[in-house]
N, C-alpha and C positions, 0 to 999 in steps of 0.2 A: 721216570723219567724222559721213558720211552714209549709210557702207553698214549694213546691215540696218536702215535706214527703210523703212517702208511710201509708197507711193504717196502715201496722205493722210497720212501725218506730212509728206513732201515738200512737196506740193502747200499743206500750213499754214503752212509755215515761212518768211517771209520772207526770211530771210538764206541761205538755198538759192536761189534767184530770185537774192541779190545777190551772192552765188560764179558765179553764173554768168556776168551779165550785165557784173558788174566783173576776172573773174579774167584771170589773163595764161596766158591757150591762146587761139590762132584760135576765133573764133567763124563759122559760116555759117547766115544766114538766108534763108527765102523766101517772101515776102509773096504772097500768090496773090490777083488781083483778081477781085472777085463783080460788079462792076460796071465799069463802062466809065468813066474818066477820064481828064480830062487831066495831062500832067505839073506843068502848074502847081496843080492844084487839089491833088493828091497832094502834092507838098513844102510847098505852103503849109502845107499843116493839119499836117502834121509838124514844119515847121519852128518853129513859131506853137507845137506844144506842148515841142519841146525849150528853144525861148526862154523861156517861160512857167513851167517846170520850173527852168532857172537862173536865174532872176531871183529867185523863190522863194527858193532858196538862196542867194542875193547871190553867184552865182559863175558870170554871164552875161559871158564876157573879150572883148576882143579878138579872139583866135583862133577862138572860137566863133564870133562874129557873121561872121568871115571863112571858115570850115568852113558857115553857111548861104548865106552865097553862094552858094559854088561846088556847094554840094548841089542848090538852087535851078535853076544851071545845066544842072545834071546830065539834069534833070527837064525845062526848057522848051521841047525840042522832041519830049515823048514824046507819046502818046497810049495809054493804059493799057485795051485794051478786058478787057471780061471774061476769065476766063481764062488772061491772059499772068501771067506772073509778074518780081517785084521779085529780085533778090540781093544782098544786103547779104553782106559778108566783112568782119570786125571782125578786126584780123591784130596778133598779138606784138609784131610789129615797129612799132607803131604807126602805122598806115593803115589807112583804111575804106574799101574799095570798091562801088560800086554796078553792076549789069547788069542785062540788061534780056532777059524771054524771051519773045516771042511765042507760044511752043510749049509750054511749060513746060521746054525744055531745059533744063542747068545752060550757060550760057553761056561759053565759053574764054576771052572777054575781056573786062576788064572796060570801061566805059563809061565809067567815072570813079574817079580815085583821088584821097580827099582826108587830106592830111596830116593828121590829128587824129580820134585814136580815142576820144576822149570823146563827139564826135558820133555815132558807130555804138553806144556804148556807151548812153548816151540813146534812143536809136530803138531797142535793145532793150529795156535797161528800161521804153520804154511798152507795147511789147508783152506784157511778164512779171512787172515791177513790182508793186508794193502796189498800186498803181489800173490794172495792163495793161486794156489795148484785146482782149486775145487771152485768154479765161480759159481756149479750146479748147486754145489752143499749152502756156499751165500744165499744163494738165490729163494731157497728152499728153505732155510731158517729166519732168512728175511720173513718171506712170507706166514710162517706157523707163528713166528713170536706177535708178528702184527695179526693177527688174528687171535692167537689168546690173550692179548691184552685189551682189545677193543673188543673181544665179546660182549 
């Protein structure tokens, strides 16, 4: 479907990014902190964005509310220093994992496993979706996937 498309074509096609954040395959995302935040600050803002998006779609369910509670709990005791990273994995098995790294390495053990894939997909969509907060990530994905598919 995407083979033969240039990076610019992929970058401009919202369906391409929807296929990524909603696709039935494992997804790994690393978020690097550029300034120090408490876990509560980070998770509160992310949770607020997810809830607002779900409510705007009339899709905020009790399962999603519980996932938000678990998400916030995972961050409660964390201090996210500049240069540290948060590792999110959306598993095709239906769960969403969170791990923290202070030195940029990929943690081998998750700090939290949330049995709600919709939350992980929503967080990824908030980064690379239509109103994504990370245009640089979108561009990087488009360039890399275009190159991979067109080799």
